Structure formats: structure tokens, C-alpha cells
C-alpha positions in Angstrom: -13.0 -12.8 -1.8 -16.1 -11.5 0.1 -17.3 -9.5 -2.8 -16.7 -9.8 -6.6 -16.5 -6.9 -9.1 -20.0 -7.8 -10.4 -21.5 -7.0 -7.0 -20.2 -3.4 -6.9 -22.6 -0.5 -6.5 -23.0 2.2 -9.1 -20.1 4.6 -9.3 -22.3 7.5 -8.1 -23.0 5.7 -4.9 -19.3 5.6 -3.9 -17.9 8.7 -5.6 -18.4 10.6 -2.4 -16.2 8.2 -0.5 -13.2 9.3 -2.5 -13.5 12.9 -1.4 -13.4 11.8 2.3 -9.6 11.5 2.0 -7.1 14.2 1.6 -5.7 12.8 -1.7 -6.6 10.3 -4.4 -3.5 8.3 -3.4 -4.8 8.0 0.1 -8.2 6.9 -1.1 -6.6 4.1 -3.2 -4.5 2.9 -0.2 -7.5 3.1 2.2 -9.5 1.0 -0.3 -6.9 -1.7 0.1 -7.1 -1.6 3.9 -4.1 0.5 4.8 -3.3 4.0 5.9 -0.6 6.3 4.4 2.4 6.5 6.7 5.3 7.0 4.1 6.0 10.3 2.4 5.4 10.3 -1.3 8.7 11.7 -2.4 9.5 9.6 -5.5 8.7 11.3 -8.8 8.2 9.4 -12.0 11.8 9.9 -13.1 13.4 9.0 -9.7 11.1 5.9 -9.6 12.4 4.8 -13.0 15.9 5.4 -11.8 15.1 3.4 -8.7 13.7 0.5 -10.7 16.4 0.4 -13.3 19.2 0.7 -10.7 18.0 -2.6 -9.5 17.8 -4.5 -12.8 20.6 -2.6 -14.6 20.5 -5.1 -17.4 23.6 -4.2 -19.3 25.9 -4.6 -16.3 24.0 -7.8 -15.4 24.9 -9.1 -18.9 28.5 -8.3 -18.3 28.5 -10.2 -15.1 27.5 -13.6 -16.4 27.8 -13.8 -20.2 30.9 -16.0 -19.8 28.7 -19.0 -18.8 26.7 -18.6 -22.0 29.9 -18.8 -24.1 30.3 -22.2 -22.5 26.7 -23.2 -23.4 26.8 -22.2 -27.0 29.4 -19.6 -28.0 28.7 -16.1 -29.3 25.4 -16.9 -31.0 23.9 -18.1 -27.7 25.5 -15.2 -25.7 23.9 -12.7 -28.0 20.4 -14.1 -28.8 19.7 -15.4 -25.3 19.8 -11.8 -24.1 17.1 -10.8 -26.6 14.9 -13.9 -25.8 15.4 -13.5 -22.1 14.3 -9.9 -22.3 11.2 -10.9 -24.3 10.3 -13.7 -21.8 10.8 -11.5 -18.7 8.8 -8.7 -20.4 5.8 -10.9 -20.9 5.9 -11.8 -17.2 6.5 -8.2 -16.2 3.7 -6.9 -18.3 1.1 -9.1 -16.5 2.6 -8.2 -13.2 2.4 -4.5 -14.0 -1.3 -4.8 -14.7 -1.8 -6.2 -11.2 0.3 -3.4 -9.8 -2.0 -0.9 -11.6 -5.0 -2.5 -10.1 -3.7 -3.0 -6.5 -0.8 -0.5 -5.9 0.8 -1.5 -2.6 4.3 -1.9 -1.2 3.3 -5.5 -0.4 3.4 -6.4 -4.0 2.9 -10.0 -5.0 1.6 -11.4 -1.7 -0.8 -8.5 -1.6 -2.1 -9.4 -5.1 -2.5 -13.1 -4.1 -4.5 -12.3 -1.0 -6.9 -10.1 -3.0 -7.4 -12.4 -6.1 -7.3 -15.9 -4.5 -10.4 -17.7 -3.3 -11.3 -17.0 0.3 -10.4 -20.5 1.5 -6.8 -20.4 0.3 -5.9 -16.7 0.1 -4.2 -16.5 3.6 -2.0 -19.5 2.9 -1.3 -18.5 -0.7 -0.4 -15.0 0.3 1.7 -16.1 3.2 3.8 -18.4 1.0 4.1 -15.8 -1.7 5.1 -13.2 0.8 8.0 -15.3 2.2 9.1 -16.3 -1.3 9.3 -12.6 -2.2 11.2 -11.6 1.0 13.7 -14.5 0.6 14.0 -13.7 -3.1 14.9 -10.1 -2.3 17.2 -10.8 0.6 19.1 -13.5 -1.3 19.1 -11.3 -4.4 20.7 -8.4 -2.5 23.3 -10.9 -1.2 24.0 -11.7 -4.8 24.6 -8.0 -5.5 27.0 -7.8 -2.5 28.9 -10.8 -3.7 29.1 -9.4 -7.2 30.7 -6.1 -6.0 33.0 -7.9 -3.6 34.2 -10.3 -6.2 34.6 -7.5 -8.8 36.8 -5.5 -6.4 39.0 -8.6 -5.8 38.9 -9.4 -9.5 40.4 -6.0 -10.2 43.0 -6.6 -7.6 43.9 -9.9 -9.3 44.1 -8.1 -12.6 46.5 -5.5 -11.2 48.5 -8.2 -9.3 48.2 -11.6 -11.1 50.0 -13.3 -8.2 47.2 -12.3 -5.8 44.6 -15.0 -5.2 41.9 -13.8 -2.7 40.8 -16.2 0.0 37.2 -16.8 1.0 37.6 -14.9 4.3 39.0 -11.9 2.4 36.0 -12.0 0.1 33.7 -12.1 3.1 35.4 -9.1 4.7 35.1 -7.1 1.4 31.4 -8.3 1.2 30.8 -6.8 4.7 32.5 -3.6 3.8 30.3 -3.2 0.7 27.2 -3.9 2.8 28.0 -1.2 5.3 29.0 1.4 2.7 25.9 0.8 0.5 23.4 1.0 3.4 24.8 4.2 4.9 22.9 6.5 2.4 19.6 5.2 3.7 20.3 6.4 7.2 22.6 9.4 6.5 20.4 11.1 3.9 17.0 9.4 3.5 15.4 12.6 2.0 17.9 12.5 -0.8 17.2 8.9 -1.9 15.0 9.9 -4.9 17.7 12.3 -6.1 20.3 9.5 -5.6 18.2 7.1 -7.6 18.0 9.7 -10.5 21.8 10.3 -10.2 22.5 6.5 -10.3 20.3 6.2 -13.4 22.4 8.9 -15.1 25.6 7.2 -14.0 24.6 3.9 -15.5 23.6 5.4 -18.8 26.9 7.3 -18.9 28.7 4.1 -18.0 27.0 2.2 -20.8 27.9 4.9 -23.4 31.5 5.0 -22.2 31.9 1.2 -22.4 30.1 1.0 -25.8 32.0 3.9 -27.4 35.4 2.8 -26.0 35.0 -0.7 -27.4 34.0 0.6 -30.8 36.8 3.2 -30.9 39.7 0.9 -29.7 38.9 -2.4 -31.4 41.1 -3.6 -34.2 39.2 -6.8 -34.8 35.6 -7.4 -36.0 34.1 -10.7 -36.8 31.8 -11.4 -39.7 28.0 -11.7 -39.4 27.9 -15.5 -39.2 29.9 -15.2 -36.0 26.6 -14.7 -34.2 24.3 -16.6 -36.5 26.2 -19.8 -37.2 25.5 -22.5 -34.6 28.3 -23.3 -32.3 28.7 -26.5 -30.2 29.2 -25.5 -26.6 31.7 -27.0 -24.2 29.3 -27.4 -21.3 28.5 -31.0 -22.2 24.8 -30.3 -22.7 23.1 -31.0 -26.0 22.3 -27.8 -28.0 18.6 -27.6 -27.1 19.1 -27.9 -23.4 22.1 -25.5 -23.5 20.0 -22.9 -25.2 17.3 -23.0 -22.6 19.8 -22.9 -19.8 21.5 -19.9 -21.5 18.2 -18.1 -21.7 17.5 -18.7 -18.0 21.1 -17.5 -17.2 20.5 -14.3 -19.2 17.2 -13.7 -17.3 19.4 -12.7 -14.3 20.0 -9.4 -16.2 16.3 -8.6 -16.1 15.5 -9.9 -12.6 13.9 -7.6 -10.0 11.3 -5.9 -12.2 8.9 -5.8 -9.2 11.3 -3.4 -7.4 9.2 -0.3 -8.1 6.1 -1.9 -6.7 7.6 -1.9 -3.2 7.8 1.9 -3.2 4.2 2.2 -4.5 3.2 4.0 -1.3 6.0 6.6 -1.8 5.0 7.8 -5.3 2.0 9.8 -6.6 -0.7 8.0 -8.7 1.0 4.6 -8.4 -1.7 2.8 -10.3 -0.8 4.9 -13.3 2.9 5.2 -12.7 3.9 1.6 -11.9 3.1 0.2 -15.4 5.1 3.0 -17.0 8.0 2.5 -14.6 8.1 -1.3 -14.9 7.8 -1.4 -18.7 10.3 1.5 -19.1 12.7 -0.5 -17.1 12.5 -3.3 -19.7 12.9 -0.8 -22.5 16.1 0.7 -21.0 17.3 -2.8 -20.3 16.8 -3.9 -23.9 18.4 -0.8 -25.5 21.5 -1.1 -23.3 21.9 -4.9 -22.8 21.6 -6.1 -26.4 23.9 -3.5 -28.0 26.7 -4.1 -25.4 26.7 -7.9 -25.8 26.5 -7.5 -29.6 29.6 -5.3 -29.8 31.4 -7.5 -27.2 30.9 -10.6 -29.3 31.9 -8.9 -32.6 35.0 -7.5 -31.0 36.2 -10.6 -29.2 39.5 -12.1 -30.6 40.2 -14.9 -28.2 37.1 -16.6 -26.8 39.1 -19.2 -24.9 40.9 -16.6 -22.8 37.6 -14.8 -22.1 35.8 -18.1 -21.0 38.7 -19.0 -18.7 39.1 -15.5 -17.1 38.1 -14.8 -13.5 36.1 -11.8 -14.9 35.3 -12.4 -18.6 34.1 -8.8 -19.2 37.4 -7.3 -18.0 39.4 -9.8 -20.1 37.4 -9.0 -23.2 37.8 -5.2 -22.6 41.6 -5.7 -22.3 41.7 -7.8 -25.5 39.9 -5.0 -27.3 41.6 -1.9 -25.9 45.1 -3.4 -25.3 45.4 -0.7 -22.7 45.7 -1.5 -19.0 44.8 2.1 -18.1 41.6 2.0 -20.0 40.7 -1.4 -18.6 41.3 -0.2 -15.0 39.4 3.0 -15.5 36.3 1.4 -17.0 36.4 -1.5 -14.5 36.4 1.0 -11.6 33.4 2.7 -13.3 31.6 -0.7 -13.6 32.3 -1.5 -9.9 30.8 1.9 -8.9 27.7 1.2 -11.0 27.4 -2.3 -9.4 27.6 -0.7 -6.0 25.0 1.9 -6.9 22.5 -0.9 -7.5 22.5 -1.9 -3.8 20.8 1.1 -2.0 17.6 0.5 -4.0 17.7 -3.2 -3.2 18.0 -2.4 0.5 15.1 0.0 0.2 12.9 -2.6 -1.6 13.9 -5.4 0.8 13.1 -3.3 3.8 9.8 -1.9 2.4 8.6 -5.4 1.4 9.4 -6.9 4.8 7.7 -4.0 6.5 4.5 -4.3 4.5 4.4 -8.0 5.3 4.9 -7.3 9.0 2.0 -4.8 8.7 -0.2 -7.7 7.8 1.3 -9.8 10.6 3.3 -12.1 8.3 6.6 -11.7 10.2 7.7 -12.9 13.6 7.3 -10.0 16.0 5.2 -8.2 13.5 4.3 -5.4 15.8 8.0 -4.6 16.3 8.9 -4.8 12.6 5.9 -2.8 11.3 7.3 0.3 13.0 8.2 3.4 11.0 11.0 5.5 12.5 9.5 9.0 13.2 12.6 10.9 12.4 14.0 9.0 9.4 10.5 8.3 8.0 11.1 4.7 6.8 11.0 1.2 8.2 14.4 1.1 9.9 13.9 -2.2 11.7 13.1 -4.3 8.7 15.9 -2.6 6.7 18.4 -3.5 9.5 16.9 -7.0 9.6 17.7 -7.3 5.9 21.3 -6.2 6.6 21.7 -8.7 9.5 20.4 -11.5 7.3 22.8 -10.6 4.5 25.8 -10.5 6.9 25.0 -13.9 8.4 24.2 -15.5 5.1 27.5 -14.3 3.7 29.2 -16.7 6.2 28.1 -19.5 4.0 30.6 -18.3 1.4 33.4 -19.3 3.8 32.1 -22.9 3.8 31.0 -23.4 0.2 30.9 -21.0 -2.7 28.7 -23.6 -4.6 26.1 -23.6 -1.8 26.2 -19.8 -1.7 25.6 -19.5 -5.4 22.9 -22.3 -5.5 20.9 -20.4 -2.8 21.1 -17.2 -4.9 19.9 -19.2 -7.9 17.0 -20.4 -5.7 16.2 -16.8 -4.7 16.0 -15.7 -8.3 13.6 -18.5 -9.0 11.6 -17.6 -5.9 11.1 -14.1 -7.2 9.9 -15.3 -10.5 7.5 -17.8 -8.8 6.1 -14.9 -6.8 5.5 -13.1 -10.2 3.7 -16.1 -11.6 1.4 -17.1 -8.7 -1.0 -14.1 -8.7 -1.1 -14.2 -12.6 -2.0 -17.9 -12.5 -4.8 -17.3 -10.1 -6.2 -14.5 -12.3 -6.1 -16.7 -15.4 -7.8 -19.6 -13.6 -10.5 -17.6 -11.8 -11.1 -15.2 -14.7 -9.9 -11.6 -15.2 -13.3 -10.0 -15.1 -14.0 -11.6 -11.7 -10.7 -10.7 -10.1 -9.6 -7.4 -11.4 -11.2 -4.0 -10.6 -11.1 -0.9 -12.8 -7.5 0.1 -13.4 -5.3 2.3 -15.6 -3.6 -0.5 -17.5 -6.1 -2.9 -19.1 -4.3 -5.6 -21.2 -7.5 -7.2 -22.4 -6.9 -10.5 -24.3 -3.1 -9.9 -24.1 -3.6 -10.2 -20.4 -4.6 -13.8 -20.7 -1.5 -14.5 -22.8 0.7 -13.0 -20.0 -1.2 -14.6 -17.2 -1.0 -18.1 -18.7 2.6 -17.8 -20.1 4.1 -16.7 -16.7 3.3 -19.9 -14.7 4.0 -22.2 -17.7 7.5 -20.7 -18.1 8.2 -20.7 -14.4 7.4 -24.4 -14.3 10.0 -25.0 -17.0 12.4 -22.7 -15.2 11.9 -24.7 -11.9 13.1 -27.8 -13.6 16.0 -26.4 -15.6 17.6 -24.3 -12.8 18.2 -27.6 -11.0 20.4 -28.9 -13.8 24.2 -28.7 -13.2 26.0 -26.0 -15.3 28.2 -28.6 -17.0 28.5 -32.3 -17.7 29.9 -34.6 -16.4 29.1 -33.4 -12.9 31.6 -33.4 -10.1 31.2 -32.7 -6.4 32.6 -29.2 -7.0 30.2 -28.4 -10.0 27.1 -30.0 -8.4 24.0 -27.9 -8.5 22.4 -27.9 -5.0 19.4 -25.8 -6.1 16.8 -28.6 -5.9 17.4 -29.5 -2.2 17.8 -25.9 -1.3 14.4 -25.0 -2.9 12.8 -27.8 -1.0 14.5 -26.8 2.2 13.4 -23.2 1.9 9.9 -24.1 1.1 9.7 -26.4 4.1 11.0 -23.6 6.3 8.1 -21.4 4.9 5.6 -24.1 5.8 7.0 -24.4 9.3 6.6 -20.6 9.6 3.0 -21.0 8.5 2.3 -23.3 11.4 4.2 -21.2 13.9 3.0 -17.6 13.0 0.6 -18.1 10.1 -2.5 -17.9 12.3 -1.8 -14.3 13.0 -1.4 -13.4 9.3 -4.3 -11.5 7.8 -4.3 -9.5 4.6 -6.1 -6.3 4.0 -9.9 -5.8 3.9 -10.7 -4.5 0.4 -13.3 -1.9 -0.4 -14.0 -2.9 -4.0 -16.3 0.0 -4.7 -13.8 2.7 -3.4 -10.9 1.0 -5.1 -12.6 0.8 -8.5 -13.7 4.4 -8.4 -10.4 5.7 -7.1 -8.5 3.8 -9.8 -10.7 5.4 -12.5 -10.5 8.9 -11.1 
């Protein structure tokens, strides 16, 4: 960093610089070395919709709580959601402060470049950038896979004799990809309204599922059903099983950086982003915890739920005893799953575009282009789609490898959340952070220290197999995949890293603009 906060001139010396630009938002962006090229069309509400459409915690819980039943039964399935939310919220809170200080579509790599020492900032930001991009690309593939498998799971429910093949799953995967990316090109100006509509849809969906279960259940377990310890069937000892369950539940709260990548498309992002990111966690908590709570109290046959292809649908059928209700609510759930994908395409494309703008991508000049008619980075969005379609072919060869790479991607995202926070904690908050709307004070140190410590633990545990004893089919390939992906990033550094250069920061202008 060429100039620290303590070297800044007085506020009156630079106040005039803010007025040189048309808007305060433009001044904040110019202070970070970039020009405004995207239209600021996202309101606070549509941005919250965009952010929560990505995490959509309650449907995330419904997609993977079956594994937690194996780890430790209903108690673990319930309380791991609450603990995972708390853990992710601490990490997100620290990240939202950085977003308040340096609002940019680049997100985590942008933060690292600004706060890291001058000797290591280029390498650190480059690695973080590729971790973020891979995390988002693979995470979007996870969403595509979830929708495809949900559609085929419903088909299996309707026709028990039907057993989908891997190539059928891939074809549905491609169809979902095409359908969910169409809105970005067909009606780009409507995307904020679509995000708001998708938020309304998921809230309605939550209430519909929640009320239906309460209204149709004829079984309710006692309180000790979720408080009395249960020995899981995964083979892990209770302590390890609990930590693995918490990490599994964190999937429902992953992607909290999503709103950061549309920072250049909203007004006053330094003030708005902390609200959006923390409101995403609030909505996640008040939807995810009640739904898993009522699910567990209403479950009558845990064995059938654990063995089901789609545990949430099996549990719903147990409770309602109605095939019509089960089919209707499952279709609603699939639509909500699919509505999560357009925001993920947007975030993936914007992040890759921002990285190309700083010459972090191959053929950066080509990928940093903004389509003049559509008004968004078409080329990086299409690159994300091409990557997802090619990556989906792995599903034809090995579902275990496909899922392990997705696990690695979720880990990569969380590592990218932790790296800038670790640097801030190590170098000192007063030295690295300018004036900003969100000031965490001493709580900031707690967040900035906790994030990297938890991610270190997470790095170790996500490499564990889901059950013991391990077979070839249940082997966890996450560790070699993480190493392989990291080595690929290092190769990229030697091939194209020399051209990568982050933004030149005007600390005086940034500090005054953030305070205005």
C-alpha cells in the first residue's frame, strides 16, 4: 500500500475532489481506480432479493438435511442449522465491513489487493480472485445439479420404476442452464424486478410449506426428540459428526458475498451492502430454523427419510399423506430452486468481468467488454455458462468427483472471505481500513480473527469422508481436488499473472466519499 490512512490530508483539502464527479457513487468508484460503466438499477429491496435468492437458506436446508440425520439424528439436524448460521454470520459481518469500505464488483480479491502489503498484494489478490471465480462457477454448477436432480427426483416419485441415468441427468442439467440464463439476455432491464419477485416467491413458498406441514401432520414428537443426544449412523464419533454436520449446514448460508458483485449497480453501495448482507442472514435464520424445526417434530419414520432419494419430499409425504399436496409443493420448491440461478449467473459474470478489468483473466481485454445494447458483461457471463456445461460432463464419469469439486468450491468461497479479514487483523484495522459507514470497532477484530481460524478447521474437515468405513464409492476426493485447483491457479499466475494489476487507490477521496 503506497499510502496509509495516517498519511491522509485533511478532509477540507480533498472535499472538492468529490464534487468533480457527477454523483457520490462515481466518486467512490473513481477513488478505487475504476470508472462507472454499469447502470445503477438495483434498489435496496431488489438487491436484498438478489442476495437472498442466491443463499435461499430454507430451501438449502431442505436439500441436504438428510446427511445430518446420518451424522446425529434430529438434534444435529436442528441445532447445526442454528450454529452454522451463527458461524457464517460472524464471517459475513467482517466481510460486510470490508464491502462498506471498498464497494466494488470485484469483491474479495479487490479487498486483498488494497489491504495487503505492497510486496504480496498482486499475488494474494490474484489467488483470491481465482478462488472466488472458481467458487462461484462451481457453486452455480451445484445449483444446476440440484434443480436437475430435483426434477428427476419428482419423476421417480411419480413413477417409482423410473431410475434416471447419468446422461439423462446431464441433459436436464443443460436444459436448466439454458432456461435460467435466458432472462439475462431477454430482459436485462427487468432483472431487479425479477429479483424482487423471486424474493416474494421464496417467502410465499416458505409460508406454504410451513403452514401445510403444521396443518396436515398427525404426529408430533416430544421436546427431547431434538434435545436428547442421538448416536448417528455415519460411523464418526459424536464430536466429529457434529462439526461435520455444522459444515454441511453452512451450505444453506453460502454465497453471502453475492450482493458485493453488483455493488456498481446499486446506489450508495458502501451503506447498502452491509444492510443487504446482514438482512440476508436475518431472512435465512427466520426461515431455515423454523422449517427444520417443524420438519423434525413432524417426522414419523426417520429411516425412510434417510434412505429416500429426496428426504424433504419423503418427509412431506409422510406428514401430508397426500400425493397431490406433495407433488404441488415439490413443483413449487423446484421453481424456487430454479429462481436462485439467474442471480448466480449475474454474480459469476460480474465477478469475472471485474477480474478481467484488472487483467486477471486470459484475454482480459476481450472479457472486460460491456455489451453496449444489453448493458452487462455478456462475454464473461457466456464464459460462465460454457464452463458449467463442460464441467457437467464430469457427472457422466463420476458423481463422487462432481460432488467433491462442488465441496471444494464452497470451501474456496469461504477461504476468499477469510483472506482479506486475516490480513486486516494481522496488519491492524486502523492501518488498513478507511472511513466507512459500517464500523465494527472491537467486534471487527473478533470477526477478522474468527474467520481464518474457522476456515482452517473447515479445510481439514471437508476432506473427511461422509461415512465410515470408507469405500471407493464413498471416498472423499476433496483434498486432491483442492490441491489440483490451487496448483492450476499457481500455473495461471506464472502464465498471465504478470499482466495483473489491481486498482490505484486515492485514499483521501475514498475516505471523504465514504463519509459523505
